[in-house]
Each structure stands twice: as C-alpha cells, then as structure tokens.
C-alpha positions, 0 to 999 in steps of 0.5 A: 411076323410076331406081334412084337414085329408089328409093334415096331420091335416094341420091346427093344425100345422099352428096354431102354427104359432102364436108363431112367432119369429122376422122377421128381422136380422137387428138391431132394430130402435131407436128414434133419440136423440141429444148427451147428454151434461154434464148438460143434463139428459140422456133420456132412449131410447126405441126400436120401433116396426113397425106398420104393417097394417092388410092386410100385416099381413094377406098376411105374414101369408098366405105366411108363411102357404103355404111355411111351408107346401107344399114348396119343400124346406120347411125343408131347409128354415124352420128357415128363414120362421119362423124367417122372415115371422112374421106377427107382424114385416114383412113389405113386404112379397113379398120382404122377400120371395125373400130373403129366397127362397132356395139357395145352390150353383147351386141348388136354387129356382129362380121361387117361387114368391108372388104377390098382383095381382093374377088376372093379374098373372093368366092371364099371365099363359094363355098367356093373357097380356096387351101388344104391342104384341112384344118379344124383346132382348135388345142390346147396340147401340154402344160401348159407352153403353149410348144408347140401342135398342130393337131388335124384335124377333117376333110379335104376330098376330093381335097385335098393333105391328103387325098391325103397320107393325113391324116384326122380325128383326126390331130395336126399337131405340127411345121412344117418340122422345128420345133415349132409354137408360139404364135409361128409357128402362123399362118405354118404354117397360112397357108403355101403349102407345107411339111413337116408332122410328124404323128401318129395321136393322139399327141404325137410325130410318127410321119409326115411330109407334104410339102404344097403349097396349091392353089386348090380347091373345098371340097365341103361335103357330107362324109358322108351315109347312112341309118340304120335304127332299128327300122324308122324311117329316119333320114338323116344329112348332114354339111355345112360351107358353104351354097354354090350349087354344092352345091344340086343334090347336096343335092337329089339326097340329099333325093330319095333320102331321101324315096324311102327313107322317111326321116322324121327327119334328123341335120343335122351343122353343127358346122363350118358357118360359114354361106353363101348364103341362096339355099342355106339357103332351098332346104334349108328347102324340102326339110326343112320342110312342103310348100309351093308358091308359092300357099300363102304359108307364111312362113319368115322376115322381115327388118328393115332400117335405118330409111331402107329398112325401109319402102322395101324392104318387099316384100323383107322376107318370105321364104316356104317354097319360094318364091324371089326370083322368086316361083317354087318352089325345088323340086318335091314330089319333093324335099320330105321333110317331116321329122318331126324334126331333130337338129342337131349344132352347136358354136361353129363353127356360125354364120349360115346354119346358125343361120338355117335352124334358126330358120326351121324351128323353128316347123314341125319339132321340132328337138333341138340336140346339142352342148356349147357354144352356136352362134355367134349370128349374127342378121343378113344381109349384102350382099357388095358390090364397089366397082364394084357400088356405083358403077355398078350401085346408085347411078349414080355412073358409073365406079368411082374409081381404084384400088379396083376390087378393094375390097369390103364385106361389110356387115350390112343386115338382122336376121332372125327366124322367122315370128312375129318371134322370133330365138332365137339373138340374141344368144348362139346356140342352147344344146344340148338334148342334151349331147355334146362334139366329140372328133376323137381318138375314133378314128372318122370323120365318118358312123361311128355310133360317132363321139361326136356322131353317136352321141349324136344316134342314141341320142336317135333310139332307135338302140342301135348298137355303142357306148354313148354317154355325155355323158362321152365327152370328148376326151383332148386338152389345153387349147384354144389361146385363138386359133382360126383360122376359115375366111374364110367363117365367119359369113356369111349372104349375100343379094345378091338385093335387089341383083339386083332393084334392078339389074334394075329399073334396067335395065328402066326 
C-alpha cells in the first residue's frame, strides 16, 4: 500500500480544491470614478480581481491542503479554509491563516503558523538563532510610560552578551545613545548590532556594550547542582528548551544524580517555551518510574482530527522509556526514579514543559512553584516544509515553484496523561507554592539565595542562608504590555509520525 492509500486517498480529496470559493468577506474593490453630472454619461463600473503572483498562489494552495487534511480542528474551520484560502484571490496566506485559526472561547489555536522562511524557523526549533544571546523581560522605567527597559533574565554562555559582561539582573536602558521606547524597542531587540547602555540594577546607564548578533547554538542547560538537605540529596537543573543536542548532556546529569543518591529534583522551566517531544520523553524516562520496552507503562495519549484518529491509532499511545521504534530511550543507569519534583514555572513555561509535567504527574508528586499560570499549550504540532508535504507525504511530485522555503507549524493532535486528563487545558498550571521571579534580587540562577530557587529549596526543607517569603518581589516597575517571546516559544513538535509514514512509503 502506498502512502497515498494510508492517507485515505489524500490527493483525490485535495484535488477538489480547484473548486474554490471566494477568499474574502470584504466588499469587492471598484474602480474610482468621479460623481456623474447631469450631462455626463454614466460609465459602467466593473469589479476588479487582485492579481496574485504564482508563488503566493502556490503557497496558499499548500496551506489549504495541509489545513484541510491534518489540522486538528480541520472540521471546525472547514468553511473558513475553503472560503478564504483561495489561490486565485488570497493575497497573504500567512496573515489569512492567522485570521482563520480555530477559536472558541478559551479553546483556541494560538500556535499554528505559516512561514516563508522555513530554514530559519527550523533552526530556531534546534535552539540555533542569530542573537545577542540574552533573554529579557520588558518594563516601563517610570510611571510616565514614555521609556522602557530590557531586564536580563539570563544570558547564554559564549554569547555576545555574555562576552560583554552582561548578566542576569542587568537593565538595558539605551540603544545607540537613545532611550528605548515603545516606538523603537523592536528595532533595538532585533537589531544586528548596536551600542547598548546598561546598569547593574538602576535606571541610569553606568556601562556600555557594543554588540553584534551572531548565529549560535543556545545551550539550554544553564545551571545544575546538587543540594544536601539534612542528608537528602536534591538536584537542580535550569533548562530553557527541549532540543535534540541537549539529550546526551541531560543523560549525563541524570546519571550523575542517580549515582549521588538524588531523590528529589528542582526542575527550573520558568523560561522554557517547549521543543521536541523526543527530548521530553527521554527526560520522562529519566525522572519517572523505571520502565522498559516490555512493561508498557503508559505515559501519554494523543487525539487527532476525526479523519485520522482511527487511521493513526497505533501512534496515539506513548509509553515511558519507549521510543517510536519500540526501543528504550535509556538504560536503567540513567533513570533516577524521582520521589518528588519541584517545577519552577512562569507564563514563559509552555508546551513541552507543561506536557512533561502532565505525563509525570500520575507517577511522581509534583509541586508547581511560581506566581502565575503556565502558558496552557495542550496540543502537538508537525513542522512541515512544502517539499516534505509534496514529495514525502502526498506523492504529488515536485514542489510547486517558489515555495521550497515555505513551511507550516500545524497543530495535529491534543495530548493527555495516561488517564485521558490534561490539567493544563486551557489555562495552564496554577502554582501550588507562591514565588515571583525577580531578576533584580542580586543572585544568579543556581544560587540558593535566588528568589524562586530559594522558595523551592525551602519547600524541600532547606534552611539555606536566606529567609525566603512570598513577599520577596521585584523592585522593578510595571511590565510593558508587549513582551517579546523567542521564536521557538510554544513549540511541542513531534515529527516522528511523518518519519514513519515516509519510511513505510519507501519500504513499500
């Protein structure tokens, strides 16, 4: 059987897309004419149809095909997909897709996205970015709301920011000699180079840094150590993104913690916007109860759209420590078998971060440390390039002209724990231990005196050197209403089913 048959004769269905209806609810544009006078003849006015170039037509067709076929909410959005994604009239498939993504009260798709720069987007999923290497929150400098500042949450090692001496808690106040304002903050943040004035916690620049953005791998493991709490060993890991390159270092840390007798873990995910399911499930294998490929210990389950929920039934269930090939992710030397997890979170904790906790909660007691709910990303997506769709999955032959670098991060499933529950749907995890992130508290990540780590350690029984209370809050002013998230924020990517379908096609 060919892959085309596996997808329920996908292409004959897609070919019906030639019978499109109009793509816009707007009134048609008419030629502008001067008002007629009694002596002027009335000239008939005919509507004009926008002229769409071939690349945009092909891109619109690509988005329409994918959304009609595998999108999790394809049934609920079918009318909008058919009406608005018309290659003959749709002028901007990226913007149009954002308008028609599924929305129904609190249940809405905020994550599926179309890009005309797939290569760059794919790199971001691997924590490869052109960047200064810092992560920031944006605050107003004073009550006038005329100027804003970047407050540094952390910097990646060997980044331009780190090499310039910038660190957590520093306040970026000027860009090329000018104040940062609501009007120029994006220019400053996304600039390729510039001179930044900053201070170590104040609102007047005391230092400057000349920075040039570079393409670099942002190592997501920022800090790790072991604390001894009255003979109990508690591990700590600060982790910012589930990429494949970090799997082996995470395994090495897990083995070290197991050999040291660690029984509880503080997992700091406050700036972790998600990533690869492969990495998430490897971590679940390390932190959950020991399981091998014969034990069939259910970790999570997926729900696809109506068309494929039954067809892909053998891919719906995920087991602890069993990868997509039916083999163990790890051997027992890497499995800690934790007795408790303290998860440090914020609104910047999303997707794979939340999913890891959802899947482990039936097996391991988990405390949620923070002051705000996590993001609430309860679904999983495929990262598809146009060539993958046209040649690997649907046998349509070559990719249409002009769209080889177009891509689609499309939600294809909703996840739940072993019992079918998804406690983060739709509004994320609510903290069980209150503590507010405070970059200007004077301590770096991994320091036992840092505000959120101190709260988790106190919950684990650690007296430490700093008396933590829930009132240890930031001295900074009001947060700016528009925060900048990393491009890989809100990702939970599982392309393994694509690989399986492609492999079956090749074998057959």
